[in-house]
N, C-alpha and C positions, 0 to 999 in steps of 0.2 A: 252262389246264393238263391239255388231254386228252392225256395222256402216261404211259406207264407202263413200269417195269422188270420183266422177268420173270426170275427165277432159276430154273435147271432143275434136275431132281433129280440128274440126272447130266450129265457132261461130254459135249460133242460130239466126235466123231473128225474132225479136217479132212481133207479130200480134195481132189482135183481140182475135184469140183463142190459142195463143202460149204465156203465159206470167210466170215469175217466182212468186212462192208463197213467203210470209214473212216469214223469220225465226222468231222463238219465242223470242219477245223482251220484254215480262212480267215478273213477278215474276216467277222463276222455281219450287217454291215449290209445289210438287205433291199433297199436299192437297188440293190445290185451285182448283186441276181439278177433284178430286173425286166427282162422280155425275153430272158431265158435260157431255154433248153428242157431239161427234164429226163425221166426215164424211169419210168414208173409201172407196176408189175407186180402182177397179183392174180388170183384165180378168182372174182370177183365176179358179179353177173347180167351176162349178154351181151345181145346185140340182142332177143332173144327172151324176156327177163325170166327167164330161168333159170339156175342156177348153172353157170358155164363148167366143163367136165372137162377143158380145157387151159387151161395157165398163160397169161395174155394180157398184152400189153405196149402201152403208148400213150406217146406223146410229148405232154408237157403244158407249155405255155408259162406262165411267172410273170406277172401284171400287179400294178400296184400297189393299195394297198387302196381307193383312191377310187374306180377303175375297178370293182373288186368291188363295192363299196357301190352305186354307182349302178346295176350291174345288176340287183341285187335288195334294196332297201333293207329291205323286210320280214324276208328271210332273214339277211342279214349285217349290219347298221346296229347291231345290238344283240349280236351274237354274236362278231364280229370283233375280235380283241384283238392288242395289239403283239407277242404272242408267236405268232401266227399269220399266214399269207400265203395268196393265193388263185393257182390256176393253172385252165388250161383247155386242152382239145386242139381239133382241127379240129372239125367240124359233128358234134353228137352222139357224141364220143368224151369221154368222162370216168370219174371213179371210179364205182362204184354199189355198191348193197348187198351186202354181203361183202367189200367191199375195205377198210373201216376198218381202220386200224392198219397199213395197208401203206405203204411207204416211197415217197418220190420222192427218185430218185438222178441225181446229177449226175456225168459223166465228166470229171475234171480231168487232164488230162495222163496218159491211160490208166489212172487210178486210178478206181475208184467211191466216191462220198461220200455217204452219206445226209443229206438236208436237210430233208425233210419226211416227216411222217406223216399220213396220211388221217385227217382230224376227222369233217367232215359235208358233205353236199351237199342243196341243195332238194330236195324232192321234188315229183313230180307230184301234183295234185289229186285227192284222194281214192282215192288209190292207196296210198301211203306207200313208193312206189318212186323211186328217183333220177330227177331231171329230167337226162339227159344235156346239155341245151343250156344248163345253169347252170354257173359256176365250181364248183370243189371247194376246200374251206377245209383247210389242212394246219397241224398243228402243227409250229412252226419248231425243229428239234432243235438247231440251232446257239445258240439262246436258254437252252437246258437243259444244257449242258455242265457248269456249276458244280455243278447237281442231281445229275446223273448221278454226278460223281466222288465224291459222298458215300458212294455205295453201292457202287461198284466199286472193288476193288483196283486202284490206278494203275498197277500194274505190267503188267496185262494190258491196258489201254487201248491201242487201237491208233491212234497218232498217226504221221504221216508227214512231219512237218516237218523232219526229217533226212534225207529222201530228195526234198527238191523240187528240180526242175530248172530251173535259174536261168541265162539267156542274159546273160552278165557284159556283153557287147557291146552287147547291147540296152538294159541299164540304166545304163551309164556316162553317158549324156547327162543323167541326172538329178543329175550332180554338177559343180561346176565345180573340175576337178583344177588349174586354173592359180592360184586364189586360196584354195583350201580349207587350214585348218590353218596360217595365216600369223598371226603374232603382232601386235598394232597397238598402237601406243603411244598410248593416249587415256587421258582422264581423266573423273572423275566430278565432280558439280557441287560436291562440296567441295573439289575439288581433288587429291584422291587417286588414284592411278593405278587404271584401270577393270578390272575383271576379264578374263580372257582371252574374245574376243569371241564364244564359241560357247556360253558358259554362260547358262541361260534359269532364270527364278525360277518357280516355280508358286506363285501367289498365291489365297487364298481370298477370298470375299466380305468377310471381315473384314480383308483386306490382310495377312494373315499367310503367310509363306512355309511351304508345306506339304512340298516338296521341290525339287530341282533336276534339270534337264533339259539335255540336250546338243544343239544345232543341228547336223544332219548335212547339211542342204540347204536350200533357202529353204522349202520345205514342209514338213520333217520334223525332228522332235526324237526322240529316245529317252531313256529313263528307266525307273523300276522300275515293275512293273505295279500294286504295291500302293498306291501315292499316286494311282492313279486309279479304285480299286475302286467309290467311291460318288461321287454328285454331280459327275460330270465337267463337266457344263454350267455349273456354279457356278465353275468354275475358269478362271483366264486364266494365260497366260505372259507374262513380262516380260523383254526382252532390253535390254542396254546398260546396266544399273544395277539397285541394289536396290529404288530408289524411282522413281515417276512423274516424269519431266522432260519437260514439254511444250514448252519452249522452250529454244534453243540458249544457253547461259549461258557468258561469256567474262570472264576475270580475268586480271591480270598475275601472272606466276611467273618468278622469275630472269630479270627484265629482259626477258622475251617475254610475249606473248599467248597464252593457251592456250584452248581453248574444249571445254565438256562439250556432247556431241550429245544431242537429244532420246531418250529411252528409246523402245522400241516395244513395244506390248503386243498381243498376239494371243489371239484366242479359240480354243478347241479344236474343230476339224471332226469327228475321229473318232478313237477309241482303239483300237487292235488289240492287247490283251493276246495273250501267248503261250500258245496252247492248252492247255498242260501247267500253266498257273501257278494255283495253290491257297493261299488265305490260310492255310492250315495248313502249309506249308512255305515254306523260302527258296529253293528251287531253281525254275529258270525263271522268274524274277522279273522279267520284261522286258517292256516295251510300246513300241510304235512309235505315235507320236502326228503324226496329220496336222493342220496349222494351217487354221483358216477362210481365212485370207488368208496370203500369202506374207510371209516377214521380208524386209526392204530390206537385202538383203546388199549392196547397192552402198557402204553407209555403214561407215566404217571402224571403229567399235565393236561392229558386229554382222556376224560371218563365220562360215560352218560349219567345223567340224573335218572333218579328212579320215576316211575310212573306209577299211579295207585292202582296196581294190577293184581293185589292180593288183600285180603281182608286186613293184615296189620299194616300196610302201607295206605288204606284206604279209611282213613280215621274219621272223615266228615267233622274235624274240628275247625275251628275259627281261631285257633292261638298258635303260638310258636312259629310266626311266618316272619321270614326276612326276604330282602330284595337285594340285587346287586347293585350299588350305587358308587358314586366317585367321591373319595373323601379329599376335600380340598388342601387340609393342612398337610398331608402326606402324599398327594397327588397318586394315590393307588385305589384301585376299585375294591371295596369292602363288603362285607356281609352285614347289611343295616336292617335291624330289627323294625318291624311295621306293626300297626293295630289294624284290627279289622274294624271297618266302618259301618254303622246301621245302614240297611239295605234303603230304607226309605230316605234318609237324608241324603245317601249318594244319589239316587235317582233325583231327586229335586235339585241337587247341585248341577247335575250334568244337563237336566231340561233347562234351567237358567243360563246354562253355558251354550246351548244349542244343539246338545246331544241325545237323541230320543233312544232311550233303552227299551225294546220290545219286551224282552224276556229275562226278568231279573234272575232267574236260576243259572242263566247262561253267562252272566258277569258278576262281579263283586268288587267291593272297594275296600282299600286299605291308605293308611297315610302314615307318614313318617311322624315320630314322636316329636314335640314342638321344640324339645331341647336339642335335637339333632338337626333341624333343618338349616340353621347356619353354616353348617360344615358339611352339608351335604350337595351334591351337584347331578343335574340330570344329563350327565356326557353319554350314557350309554341309550338313552332314548327308546324307540318303539321295539317292542319286542322284549323288554328287560323281564327276565323270569321272576316270578314269586315263588318261593320256596317254602316248603313245611320241614320242621325238622322233628324227626320220629325217632323215637328209642325202640331199639328191637333186642330183644333178649338173645344174648351171646354175639349179638353183631354190631353193637355199639349204635352210634348215632347215623342217620342216613337223612339225607336230604330228597324230598319227593317234589315234583314239580305240581303246583296248586294252579298256576295261571300266569300269564304274562302281559305286560303292559301294552295298552290298545294305542293310547295316544302318545306316548313318550314324555309322560308328565312326572315320572317318579323323581321327586326330589326338586321340581320344578318350582320357582317362586319363592318369596321371602317369609311365607307362612306354611303351616301344616294343611295341605288341602286333600280332600279324598280323590285318589287315583283309581279309574277304572280297570281292572284286568279281566281277560278271558277266564271264565271257571273251567278248568281241564276236565273236571267231572263230568260236565255235560256234554262233552265230544269225545270221551274215552271210547264208546265204542265206535263211533265213526272213524278215530284214528286206527284202532285196532283192525278195523274191518278193511282198511286200505292199506295196511302194512304187509308186505310179503316177504318170503324166504328168498335170498340171494344167496348166489355161490361165488 
């Protein structure tokens, strides 16, 4: 935890030559920066072991922790933690005395992000001076964003996720636009209709449903970041039903044979929470979850929903919405129609309830029609998807993901209330930016 925040007595006047660096807003997984080259700057000791009078810079390549420890077990084995990483330059190029606290910066699409802060470097024997042939250890700034968030006014943090440049043509092959968002007529092992095939249940070790997520491709689901704050490795995601079914189960119904397909259980590979998310607010409560192994989307009961990644799917309409809800009379999950709610009314209702909405464009409200409230239950809870029904030429009707329930209040209560949903449109670039091709 070799990192500090320093509050200045006076504010700095920004100019062409004085600007803040961006905090790391991408995936914090260190494996993704191993082999990448960052830039280190500082006034530390130079080749003559004297303080440099000129600002120096060096290219530093990130190495994995095992390589770092093997290079000098005495220096790194007991010092290097999961909140640190190692890097080194070419022969005898490194950080040195006086460079501690300096940043290691990465240029991402023309913007500079700070990822590391110089922590320590092994020293030459009997000198106390740096050994430039050794790796330097850096505090990983990305691991401390939650801590930084506690002490800084969030409105002044510079997060550039709204300005990410995404090549949609490059990302389109991530999705099967021929089959996404198609409703399938499948059943559960009790004979009841199965939920729409993109619904995933996040289960704890105790086999309890913590929240629900939505399958958007064979490798990725999306849901609330708050569901994955702790012990994400203890969670798994179940597709195709509420409970494990290991073998196909067939039975007679209405004179014909119908079969329930085995459920699919997947471990979590990585969780990319939105960098603005904080447990103290409901804003930006979204996470992209990469599965450890892909869902088998060739099966009819496990299919991804469509994302609005083409002009046809991106309608910008506020009608033809539905949510997945529990129907009390039949005990089944159904596709429940909902109505869009005026944004100002939605905001006023949530302020009264103690929930401040920072950015109205990043969320919106819908409500269940009054006549359906009595027969609707909020069994699914947080993460319940909001779908738009889009008619496509020669492709029939498709379901497109427009949001998901932030508070788990879909169908809650005895009257029709406005329920707050994440607006997927506002996070589409961020989602695509963090999605990658898997083999």
